N, C-alpha and C positions, 0 to 999 in steps of 0.2 A: 234518526230524522227524514226530515219531506226532502222532496229533490225541489221542490219550491224556498225550503228554509237556505237549504246550503246552497241553492241562488243568492240566497235572499245574505245573509252569513258572504260571502264572499263579493258580492256588488258593494259590504258595508271594508268588508279590505282594499278596495279597489280605490277603492276611493276614500280612502285613509292614508295608502300606499300615496295614492297622488294629491296628496295635503291641500288638497280643496280643490285645486285646479280639476282638468279636463282633461282628456287621453291627448287630444288635441294642442293644448301649452304645456303638458307637457312636457311635449317630446319639442316645443319650439324653447324650451328653457333645459332642454339635456344638450340642443346640438345650441342655446350660449353661451351654457356652459363645458358643454370639448373646444368651441373658437379658444374662447377662452385660456383654457385647459394650452392652449395650441403654443400663445401669444404667450403664457410663461413658460413655454417649454421653452420659444428660442429666443429669450432676454436673455437663461438661464445660459446655452447654447455658448449665445456670442457672450454673456460673463467667463463662462470660460473659457472660452476661447482667447478673448484677453488674458489672464489670468494667466493658461500653459505656452501661451509664445512671452509675456516675462517672466519666465521660467528656465524655459530657453533661452532666452536676453542676458540674461544671470548663469543659470550656469555656459551659454561659453565663455561671459566672460570673467568667469573663473576661471577655464578652464586655460583662458587665454594669459591671466597674472601665473598659473604657477608653469605651463613653459614655456614660460620669461626663461 
């Protein structure tokens, strides 16, 4: 396979990987996707924190009853 054919094949593979987006558009999309993941992780942390606080309150409550 000639170098030109290899270059053409690599270009087609890159275009397929980018899903029709330009490299700049692909970077912007990746950045937006990552920002969305940050927001999702922050929401998950807050939800886990609330669950942990409820669990600790239940444990304290149960220990208080057994110590009486």
